[in-house]
N, C-alpha and C positions, 0 to 999 in steps of 0.2 A: 837550635835555631838562633841565628844572629841577625834578625831583621830589625826593623825600627823600634821594636819593643825593648831591645837591649842597647840601643845606640847611646842613650844617656849614660848608662853604666860604663860603657866602653870609654867615653870621654872622661868621666869621673875617675876611673881607674888610671887612665893615662896621666891625668894631672897629679894624682896622688903619687905616682911613680916618679914624677918630675919634681917632687918636693913641695907641692901645694896641696893642702888638705882640701878634698873635694867630695861632695855628696850629691846624690840626685836631689832635685828640688822637692820632690814629694816622696820621701823614702817611706818604706813600710814600717820602719822602726821609729820610735819616739825621738824627737829632736833633743840634742844635748848641746850645752854651751861648749864652745871650742876654746882652746888656748891659741891665741893668734887669730889670723883671718882664715876664712874658709870660702870656697867657691860653691855656689848652688847651681848645679847643671840642669838646664831645662831645654826642651825643644821649643823654639819660638815659631819656626816655620819649616816646611819641607815641600819642595817643588820638584816634581818628576818630569822627565822628558824621555823621548824614545832613545834607545841605544842601538837599535837595529831595525830591520824590516819587521813591523808589527811586534816589536820587542823580542823577536826570535833571533838568537845569536848563533845557533848551530848545535852540533852534537859532540859528545865526548864519550869515550869508552871507559867504563868503570871497571878497573882491574879486579876490585874486590868482589863485585857481584857478577862479573862476566857479561854485563848487559850495557847497551847503549843508553845514554841519558840525553835529553834535550835541555838546552840552556836558554833561558829567557832573561832579559835584563832591562833595567832602566837607569838612566843617569839621574841622580838626585842631588839637589842643592839644599843643604840643611843649615838653618840658622840656629845656633846654640845660644842660649842665655847662660853666661858664666858669671853671674853676679857675685861680687865679693862682699862679705859681711864680717864685721869684727866688733866686739864689745869694747867699751872704753877700758875696762879692766884687763883686756887682752892686747892692748896696744893702740886701739882706736884707729885714727886716720893713718898713723905711721905704719901700723900692721897692714892696712889696706895697700899703702904704697909699696911695701916690701912684697906683698902677695902679687901685686900687679906686675912688678919686675919679674918675678918667677913665672907668672902666667905668660907674659910676653916672650920670655926666653923659650918656654916650652912650645909655644905656638909658632915660633920662627924656625924651629928645627923640623925634623921629619914629620912630626905630628902623630896622632893616634893611628894605629894600624887600620888601614882601609879608608882613612879620611884625609883628604888634601885640604889644608887650610888656605882659603882664597883671600879672606879679609878678616881683620881684627880691629875692634874699636872699643874704647872705654869712655864713659862719661865722667862727670864730676862726683867726687866723694862728698856725701852729705850725711848728717846725723839724723836718724829717724826717731822722733820722740816716742811714737807708739811702741816700737820694739826695743828702744834704747840701744840701737846698734848703728854703727857707721855702715853705709852702703855705697858701693860703686857699681853702676850698671855696666856690664861688659857683654859684647856680642862677638861671636866668631862665625863666619860663613865658611862652610866646608863643602867639598864636592866628593861624591862617591858613586859607585855603581852598585845597585842592588840586583843581585843575581838570584834566580830561582832555578832549581833543578827539577826536572820532571822525568819520570820513568817512561818506558815505551808506551804504556797505556795512557799517558797524559796526566798522571797524578803527580802533583807537586810534592817533592820529597823534603826540600830544605831551602832556606834562604841564606845568603851570604853577602856581606858588604865588602867591597874592594875599592881601593882608591886607584887613581891613575897617576903614575909617576912618569914625568916627562924628562 
């Protein structure tokens, strides 16, 4: 299943492939100090809208099962938090600047599979006394389509996220 529960991981994996160390904001594993800057990927908002008549998109024939499946979908607009963090010992504000350049280049390209980047913004880098880390707030707004597949009986089988390429 590749629904909203995996979308943060998809973005983090994409950024890591592009040369920026990225983790989901609330990982299952214990946090570790990083060498250089890292992006903490979170979902700040998700807005859905209809993609077809009552979300129904039509049918497709599944060659593997030999059965027809119904498709349902929604257009979603997702705002990611891609906040950058770096310790002073790992380069501090300079590491943040370098990471922001890498992040900007990654988001100006094709983007993660299934997500179209619409907007990208970054705030001012500041030192946080409580965590002893430099922090730069970053947001990226993406658009995707969330598809659900149902069998002939109406049972939903799987979810898939797809972007729109114009």
